[in-house]
VOTI-541707 format. One record per residue: x, y, z of N, C-alpha, C in turn. Coordinates in pm, whole numbers, plus 50000, padded with zeros to 5 digits. Example, Ala and Ser with C-alpha at 12.3 -4.5 7.8 and 13.67 -1.06 7.14 Angstrom:
2
ROKOL     nx     ny     nz    cax    cay    caz     cx     cy     cz
ROKOL  51319  49431  50780  51230  49550  50780  51320  49670  50780
ROKOL  51285  49775  50708  51367  49894  50714  51290  50003  50787
This chain:
269
ROKOL     nx     ny     nz    cax    cay    caz     cx     cy     cz
ROKOL  28604  23091  66601  28499  23141  66512  28369  23149  66590
ROKOL  28304  23265  66585  28178  23282  66655  28063  23280  66557
ROKOL  27945  23240  66606  27825  23234  66524  27732  23347  66561
ROKOL  27660  23397  66464  27550  23488  66493  27440  23408  66561
ROKOL  27365  23475  66646  27260  23405  66721  27161  23336  66628
ROKOL  27130  23397  66515  27032  23338  66423  27075  23207  66365
ROKOL  27205  23180  66366  27253  23055  66308  27219  22934  66393
ROKOL  27174  22956  66516  27142  22845  66606  26993  22830  66629
ROKOL  26910  22890  66542  26766  22887  66567  26711  22746  66567
ROKOL  26762  22660  66482  26708  22524  66479  26740  22449  66607
ROKOL  26862  22467  66657  26894  22404  66783  26805  22456  66894
ROKOL  26777  22585  66893  26690  22641  66996  26547  22589  66981
ROKOL  26505  22562  66857  26370  22513  66834  26352  22369  66880
ROKOL  26465  22293  66887  26460  22157  66940  26359  22070  66868
ROKOL  26375  22059  66737  26283  21975  66660  26300  21829  66699
ROKOL  26190  21754  66716  26201  21610  66739  26249  21540  66613
ROKOL  26278  21410  66624  26341  21338  66514  26264  21347  66382
ROKOL  26132  21326  66377  26063  21336  66248  26073  21475  66188
ROKOL  26060  21577  66272  26070  21714  66221  26211  21743  66174
ROKOL  26310  21689  66246  26448  21709  66204  26470  21651  66066
ROKOL  26418  21531  66042  26435  21470  65910  26372  21556  65802
ROKOL  26254  21611  65830  26186  21694  65732  26264  21822  65704
ROKOL  26320  21881  65809  26394  22005  65790  26524  21981  65715
ROKOL  26589  21867  65745  26709  21834  65669  26675  21820  65521
ROKOL  26565  21750  65493  26525  21729  65354  26491  21861  65286
ROKOL  26439  21956  65363  26401  22085  65307  26520  22179  65294
ROKOL  26637  22134  65343  26755  22217  65330  26767  22323  65436
ROKOL  26706  22305  65551  26717  22402  65659  26865  22420  65693
ROKOL  26909  22545  65698  27052  22571  65709  27102  22590  65850
ROKOL  27015  22607  65948  27062  22644  66081  27142  22532  66147
ROKOL  27084  22413  66156  27157  22300  66212  27279  22268  66126
ROKOL  27262  22273  65995  27372  22240  65907  27490  22334  65927
ROKOL  27461  22459  65959  27567  22557  65984  27656  22510  66099
ROKOL  27594  22466  66208  27669  22419  66324  27742  22289  66290
ROKOL  27672  22197  66225  27730  22068  66190  27856  22087  66105
ROKOL  27851  22176  66009  27966  22195  65921  28087  22249  65997
ROKOL  28065  22337  66093  28177  22388  66173  28237  22278  66259
ROKOL  28153  22194  66317  28204  22082  66396  28278  21985  66305
ROKOL  28224  21960  66186  28289  21870  66091  28426  21921  66050
ROKOL  28441  22052  66045  28572  22109  66010  28676  22073  66115
ROKOL  28635  22070  66241  28727  22028  66347  28756  21878  66335
ROKOL  28656  21800  66298  28674  21656  66285  28773  21623  66174
ROKOL  28772  21703  66066  28859  21675  65954  28831  21537  65897
ROKOL  28938  21464  65866  28919  21330  65810  28945  21221  65914
ROKOL  28948  21259  66041  28966  21158  66147  28847  21064  66148
ROKOL  28874  20938  66159  28765  20839  66156  28703  20816  66292
ROKOL  28777  20841  66398  28722  20827  66532  28704  20964  66593
ROKOL  28580  20993  66635  28545  21124  66690  28488  21103  66830
ROKOL  28552  21161  66930  28503  21156  67067  28433  21287  67098
ROKOL  28304  21278  67127  28222  21396  67154  28191  21400  67303
ROKOL  28240  21502  67371  28217  21516  67514  28097  21605  67540
ROKOL  28009  21562  67628  27887  21637  67655  27863  21653  67804
ROKOL  27775  21746  67838  27707  21746  67967  27579  21666  67944
ROKOL  27562  21558  68018  27442  21477  68000  27318  21562  68028
ROKOL  27206  21516  67974  27078  21575  68013  27043  21706  67946
ROKOL  27075  21718  67815  27033  21836  67739  26947  21793  67621
ROKOL  26877  21888  67566  26801  21863  67444  26886  21892  67320
ROKOL  26983  21980  67334  27059  22025  67218  27159  21923  67167
ROKOL  27230  21855  67259  27337  21766  67215  27286  21650  67129
ROKOL  27180  21578  67168  27132  21472  67079  27092  21522  66941
ROKOL  27038  21643  66935  27000  21700  66806  27123  21727  66720
ROKOL  27227  21782  66781  27351  21808  66708  27415  21677  66662
ROKOL  27419  21578  66748  27479  21450  66712  27401  21383  66599
ROKOL  27269  21397  66599  27189  21344  66489  27230  21408  66357
ROKOL  27255  21539  66359  27300  21606  66238  27436  21558  66193
ROKOL  27527  21536  66287  27659  21484  66252  27650  21342  66196
ROKOL  27560  21262  66252  27542  21125  66201  27485  21126  66060
ROKOL  27391  21215  66035  27334  21225  65900  27443  21263  65800
ROKOL  27523  21361  65836  27630  21405  65746  27733  21294  65724
ROKOL  27777  21234  65834  27882  21134  65825  27841  21009  65751
ROKOL  27714  20972  65758  27669  20848  65696  27645  20862  65546
ROKOL  27659  20982  65492  27643  20999  65347  27756  20930  65270
ROKOL  27874  20923  65332  27993  20877  65260  28032  20733  65290
ROKOL  27967  20672  65388  28004  20536  65422  27950  20495  65556
ROKOL  27995  20380  65608  27944  20330  65735  27966  20430  65848
ROKOL  27871  20433  65940  27884  20518  66058  27835  20442  66180
ROKOL  27920  20433  66280  27886  20369  66406  27874  20476  66513
ROKOL  27757  20485  66573  27734  20580  66681  27750  20506  66813
ROKOL  27856  20537  66885  27883  20475  67014  27829  20567  67124
ROKOL  27748  20512  67213  27681  20590  67316  27716  20538  67455
ROKOL  27726  20630  67550  27752  20593  67689  27624  20539  67753
ROKOL  27582  20428  67699  27464  20354  67745  27513  20214  67780
ROKOL  27454  20153  67880  27503  20024  67925  27494  19919  67815
ROKOL  27595  19832  67810  27602  19730  67708  27485  19635  67706
ROKOL  27409  19628  67815  27291  19542  67818  27186  19584  67716
ROKOL  27198  19707  67665  27099  19758  67569  27135  19728  67424
ROKOL  27239  19652  67402  27283  19628  67264  27173  19563  67179
ROKOL  27119  19452  67225  27019  19382  67145  26890  19462  67134
ROKOL  26836  19521  67241  26715  19602  67226  26732  19719  67130
ROKOL  26848  19784  67132  26871  19894  67039  26882  19842  66896
ROKOL  26951  19730  66877  26961  19673  66743  26824  19635  66690
ROKOL  26740  19577  66776  26605  19541  66733  26525  19666  66695
ROKOL  26542  19773  66772  26469  19896  66740  26514  19952  66605
ROKOL  26643  19950  66577  26693  20001  66449  26637  19922  66332
ROKOL  26610  19795  66354  26555  19711  66247  26403  19714  66243
ROKOL  26341  19788  66335  26196  19789  66345  26130  19903  66270
ROKOL  26005  19928  66307  25924  20026  66234  25919  20162  66301
ROKOL  25984  20178  66416  25983  20307  66483  25850  20345  66543
ROKOL  25764  20249  66564  25631  20278  66618  25640  20321  66764
ROKOL  25532  20380  66812  25526  20418  66952  25537  20294  67041
ROKOL  25482  20183  66996  25492  20059  67073  25637  20013  67086
ROKOL  25713  20027  66977  25855  19988  66981  25933  20079  67075
ROKOL  25901  20208  67070  25969  20302  67159  25932  20274  67305
ROKOL  25807  20238  67327  25763  20210  67464  25834  20087  67520
ROKOL  25867  19992  67434  25941  19875  67482  26078  19916  67534
ROKOL  26142  20012  67468  26269  20063  67520  26248  20135  67652
ROKOL  26148  20221  67656  26122  20299  67779  26104  20209  67901
ROKOL  26044  20094  67882  26010  20006  67994  26127  19919  68039
ROKOL  26236  19920  67967  26351  19842  68008  26412  19903  68134
ROKOL  26470  19820  68221  26525  19872  68347  26623  19987  68328
ROKOL  26704  19980  68223  26801  20088  68203  26731  20222  68184
ROKOL  26632  20227  68099  26566  20353  68064  26464  20395  68169
ROKOL  26410  20301  68243  26300  20330  68337  26349  20375  68474
ROKOL  26474  20408  68487  26527  20452  68616  26455  20577  68663
ROKOL  26417  20587  68790  26343  20704  68839  26426  20832  68833
ROKOL  26357  20944  68832  26421  21074  68819  26534  21095  68919
ROKOL  26514  21049  69041  26614  21074  69145  26741  20992  69125
ROKOL  26741  20902  69029  26863  20826  68996  26896  20834  68847
ROKOL  26836  20926  68778  26860  20945  68634  26962  21056  68617
ROKOL  27081  21021  68569  27189  21120  68557  27181  21202  68428
ROKOL  27071  21189  68355  27052  21269  68234  27069  21193  68105
ROKOL  27125  21072  68112  27146  20996  67989  27019  20929  67940
ROKOL  26920  20917  68025  26794  20850  67989  26689  20956  67962
ROKOL  26669  20989  67837  26578  21098  67803  26507  21069  67671
ROKOL  26396  21137  67652  26325  21128  67525  26411  21184  67412
ROKOL  26498  21278  67444  26586  21336  67342  26688  21233  67294
ROKOL  26738  21149  67385  26826  21042  67342  26750  20938  67260
ROKOL  26626  20912  67297  26546  20820  67215  26516  20881  67078
ROKOL  26502  21013  67071  26489  21078  66940  26613  21054  66855
ROKOL  26731  21058  66918  26855  21031  66846  26856  20887  66795
ROKOL  26815  20794  66879  26805  20654  66836  26708  20641  66719
ROKOL  26595  20710  66727  26497  20706  66619  26555  20765  66490
ROKOL  26634  20870  66502  26695  20929  66381  26789  20828  66315
ROKOL  26861  20753  66395  26948  20650  66339  26865  20543  66269
ROKOL  26751  20508  66326  26663  20410  66261  26616  20463  66127
ROKOL  26580  20592  66122  26535  20652  65996  26646  20647  65891
ROKOL  26769  20677  65933  26880  20673  65838  26899  20532  65784
ROKOL  26890  20433  65869  26904  20295  65823  26792  20260  65726
ROKOL  26670  20304  65756  26557  20276  65668  26576  20339  65531
ROKOL  26654  20448  65526  26684  20514  65399  26798  20446  65324
ROKOL  26854  20342  65382  26962  20269  65317  27100  20304  65368
ROKOL  27111  20390  65467  27242  20424  65523  27296  20307  65605
ROKOL  27428  20292  65603  27495  20186  65678  27530  20241  65816
ROKOL  27435  20235  65908  27454  20292  66041  27420  20188  66148
ROKOL  27481  20204  66264  27454  20116  66378  27483  20193  66506
ROKOL  27438  20137  66618  27460  20197  66750  27534  20097  66838
ROKOL  27637  20146  66907  27712  20066  67003  27693  20124  67143
ROKOL  27625  20054  67234  27622  20097  67374  27746  20042  67445
ROKOL  27830  20129  67500  27960  20082  67548  27983  20098  67698
ROKOL  27885  20144  67773  27908  20162  67916  27913  20028  67987
ROKOL  27988  20024  68097  28006  19900  68173  27962  19915  68318
ROKOL  27909  20030  68356  27873  20052  68495  27986  20114  68573
ROKOL  27961  20145  68698  28060  20215  68780  28173  20122  68821
ROKOL  28286  20184  68860  28401  20107  68905  28530  20181  68876
ROKOL  28637  20144  68946  28764  20213  68929  28820  20198  68789
ROKOL  28793  20087  68724  28846  20066  68590  28747  20096  68480
ROKOL  28646  20177  68508  28537  20199  68413  28586  20258  68281
ROKOL  28668  20363  68287  28710  20429  68163  28792  20335  68076
ROKOL  28880  20257  68137  28959  20162  68059  28868  20056  67998
ROKOL  28770  20008  68074  28679  19906  68021  28595  19962  67907
ROKOL  28547  20087  67920  28472  20147  67810  28560  20162  67687
ROKOL  28684  20204  67707  28776  20218  67594  28798  20084  67526
ROKOL  28806  19976  67604  28824  19843  67545  28705  19806  67456
ROKOL  28583  19839  67500  28464  19812  67419  28467  19893  67290
ROKOL  28504  20020  67302  28511  20105  67183  28618  20053  67088
ROKOL  28732  20014  67141  28841  19964  67057  28799  19837  66982
ROKOL  28733  19747  67051  28690  19623  66986  28596  19652  66870
ROKOL  28503  19746  66890  28412  19783  66781  28488  19851  66668
ROKOL  28585  19932  66703  28666  20001  66603  28741  19902  66515
ROKOL  28793  19799  66575  28868  19698  66499  28779  19624  66401
ROKOL  28649  19624  66426  28553  19559  66335  28497  19658  66234
ROKOL  28551  19781  66232  28503  19886  66142  28619  19928  66051
ROKOL  28646  19851  65946  28764  19879  65864  28756  20009  65786
ROKOL  28637  20061  65765  28621  20189  65698  28501  20260  65758
ROKOL  28482  20383  65718  28373  20460  65776  28419  20535  65899
ROKOL  28324  20578  65978  28354  20667  66091  28280  20621  66216
ROKOL  28342  20647  66330  28278  20624  66459  28260  20759  66529
ROKOL  28137  20786  66572  28108  20899  66660  28081  20841  66798
ROKOL  28162  20876  66897  28145  20825  67033  28104  20940  67123
ROKOL  27980  20935  67172  27927  21039  67259  27934  20992  67404
ROKOL  28001  21072  67487  28019  21035  67628  28025  21162  67711
ROKOL  28018  21146  67842  28039  21260  67929  28171  21327  67898
ROKOL  28175  21459  67914  28294  21530  67865  28424  21486  67930
ROKOL  28422  21439  68053  28546  21390  68114  28595  21264  68043
ROKOL  28504  21173  68010  28543  21049  67943  28605  21076  67805
ROKOL  28560  21182  67739  28605  21210  67602  28737  21285  67595
ROKOL  28795  21320  67709  28922  21394  67709  29034  21310  67651
ROKOL  29132  21380  67589  29248  21312  67533  29338  21252  67641
ROKOL  29335  21313  67756  29417  21267  67867  29376  21339  67993
ROKOL  29434  21302  68102  29403  21365  68230  29473  21500  68235
ROKOL  29398  21611  68230  29461  21743  68224  29522  21784  68358
ROKOL  29610  21881  68352  29676  21928  68473  29581  21987  68574
ROKOL  29467  22036  68527  29370  22096  68619  29270  21995  68675
ROKOL  29290  21866  68647  29198  21763  68695  29205  21750  68847
ROKOL  29093  21718  68911  29095  21694  69055  29176  21568  69088
ROKOL  29228  21557  69209  29318  21445  69243  29259  21307  69218
ROKOL  29130  21289  69240  29072  21156  69229  29024  21117  69092
ROKOL  29048  21200  68992  28997  21172  68857  29071  21056  68793
ROKOL  28994  20961  68736  29053  20850  68662  29118  20900  68533
ROKOL  29206  20819  68478  29253  20844  68343  29132  20829  68251
ROKOL  29102  20927  68167  28978  20922  68089  28983  20819  67977
ROKOL  28866  20779  67933  28853  20683  67825  28937  20722  67704
ROKOL  28931  20850  67667  29003  20895  67549  29152  20871  67557
ROKOL  29209  20872  67677  29353  20852  67692  29394  20712  67647
ROKOL  29305  20616  67661  29336  20478  67624  29315  20451  67475
ROKOL  29273  20553  67402  29244  20537  67259  29335  20623  67172
ROKOL  29434  20687  67231  29514  20784  67156  29592  20721  67042
ROKOL  29624  20594  67051  29696  20529  66940  29608  20516  66816
ROKOL  29476  20537  66831  29384  20531  66717  29361  20668  66656
ROKOL  29433  20768  66704  29428  20905  66650  29287  20964  66648
ROKOL  29217  20961  66761  29084  21023  66763  29094  21175  66770
ROKOL  28985  21241  66738  28972  21384  66765  28871  21399  66877
ROKOL  28904  21480  66977  28816  21499  67093  28756  21639  67088
ROKOL  28623  21644  67095  28550  21770  67083  28458  21786  67204
ROKOL  28471  21897  67272  28387  21927  67388  28266  22008  67341
ROKOL  28146  21965  67378  28023  22037  67343  27969  22100  67470
ROKOL  27967  22232  67473  27920  22303  67590  27829  22416  67547
ROKOL  27795  22504  67640  27703  22614  67610  27741  22736  67691
ROKOL  27691  22848  67648  27719  22974  67716  27628  22994  67837
ROKOL  27505  22944  67828  27410  22962  67937  27308  22848  67932
ROKOL  27208  22854  68017  27104  22752  68017  27117  22656  68134
ROKOL  27072  22532  68113  27073  22432  68220  27072  22292  68160
ROKOL  27116  22195  68238  27117  22055  68199  27076  21972  68320
ROKOL  27046  21845  68298  27005  21757  68408  27124  21671  68449
ROKOL  27154  21670  68576  27266  21590  68626  27240  21551  68771
ROKOL  27332  21472  68825  27316  21419  68962  27439  21451  69046
ROKOL  27456  21575  69090  27564  21606  69183  27534  21549  69321
ROKOL  27623  21573  69416  27607  21515  69549  27476  21556  69616
ROKOL  27427  21675  69583  27304  21724  69645  27179  21658  69591
ROKOL  27192  21581  69483  27076  21514  69425  27054  21551  69281
ROKOL  26976  21470  69211  26954  21489  69068  26856  21603  69042
ROKOL  26883  21678  68937  26794  21787  68901  26860  21880  68801
ROKOL  26791  21986  68759  26848  22083  68666  26969  22153  68728
ROKOL  27074  22165  68648  27197  22232  68692  27224  22350  68599
ROKOL  27254  22467  68653  27275  22583  68568  27409  22579  68494
ROKOL  27409  22635  68374  27533  22658  68300  27576  22801  68329
ROKOL  27695  22817  68378  27739  22951  68421  27866  22998  68352
ROKOL  27908  22927  68246  28037  22961  68185  28038  23099  68121
ROKOL  27927  23136  68055  27925  23263  67984  28025  23270  67870
ROKOL  28073  23154  67822  28173  23152  67716  28115  23205  67586
ROKOL  28196  23269  67502  28147  23318  67373  28097  23203  67286
ROKOL  27983  23223  67223  27925  23122  67136  28011  23103  67012
ROKOL  28033  22978  66973  28107  22950  66851  28201  22832  66866
ROKOL  28290  22815  66767  28393  22712  66771  28521  22773  66826
ROKOL  28585  22700  66915  28706  22750  66978  28815  22644  66971
ROKOL  28938  22688  66977  29049  22596  66981  29048  22516  67109
ROKOL  29125  22411  67112  29123  22321  67225  29226  22355  67331
ROKOL  29251  22259  67417  29350  22270  67523  29411  22132  67541
ROKOL  29469  22107  67656  29533  21976  67675  29433  21861  67680
ROKOL  29304  21892  67700  29203  21787  67710  29128  21764  67580
ROKOL  29106  21869  67501  29024  21860  67380  29093  21928  67262
ROKOL  29061  21878  67142  29112  21942  67021  29034  22067  66987
ROKOL  28903  22065  67012  28815  22178  66982  28708  22186  67090
ROKOL  28648  22303  67098  28535  22322  67190  28422  22392  67115
ROKOL  28302  22334  67120  28182  22392  67060  28103  22458  67172
ROKOL  28076  22586  67160  27994  22656  67260  27862  22695  67195
ROKOL  27755  22626  67232  27622  22659  67183  27565  22776  67263
ROKOL  27464  22844  67212  27408  22958  67286  27355  22919  67422
ROKOL  27286  22803  67430  27230  22762  67558  27200  22613  67558
ROKOL  27198  22556  67675  27148  22421  67695  27008  22431  67755
ROKOL  26924  22336  67716  26790  22323  67772  26780  22186  67837
ROKOL  26722  22179  67955  26712  22052  68027  26637  21949  67942
ROKOL  26692  21830  67934  26633  21722  67855  26495  21684  67908
ROKOL  26416  21626  67818  26288  21566  67858  26318  21425  67908
ROKOL  26307  21405  68037  26333  21272  68091  26231  21173  68037
ROKOL  26263  21045  68047  26178  20941  67991  26034  20958  68039
ROKOL  25943  20958  67942  25801  20972  67973  25748  21114  67967
ROKOL  25838  21214  67959  25793  21352  67948  25760  21384  67803
ROKOL  25656  21465  67778  25621  21500  67640  25724  21592  67576
């Protein structure tokens, strides 16, 4: 299913968290249009693995919309590929007032304060906007929480991340988990086209929990990443048709947005 370009205007506008809340309340249909199509792929599966290219402005905005929708019906746990050391600071922020001072305390933590040349795109103001949106939902009475599940680099990283996700899942008897990770980690299994050195992905270790794996990509634009040549904006060159597409051996569905925009790294306006 393809979308008309006008249906993605809100994603292109990249509203920050407070503006997003206002537009949701006003019934803005653009983001909701995309969210509903993604939700159709999710169906009634309680565990949703969302694969992303790190370092965009669009993905956190879309995930915020999915969290808002999912939390209407019951508990929602947003699992993020953020190091587990951030569990208590994130929990404190969700219970706080969302002030600039509270946000600055997160920014100054070693995890978030990593310099640009070592920032792989996961540390951005857009991700902090997503955290703030979760705080707003909790303040409205929604049963929401954030799980940071990353364990750092290593040969067993994907298995260890899956173990963290599984443990949290076992403590979630009802409701839904949205797990946002790099698109390789969110794969259902190691596809035939994988490079020789690729680990078994996190999603492969969770298949007994019947997750749905969704790849979020774009037709054009750029994202922030750290290839061998160094960290910086990376072009999107797929040219894939915009819309919802069927999956393959790695994903159940693929979402192709019109474009990715490079994330605002920590401290950027």
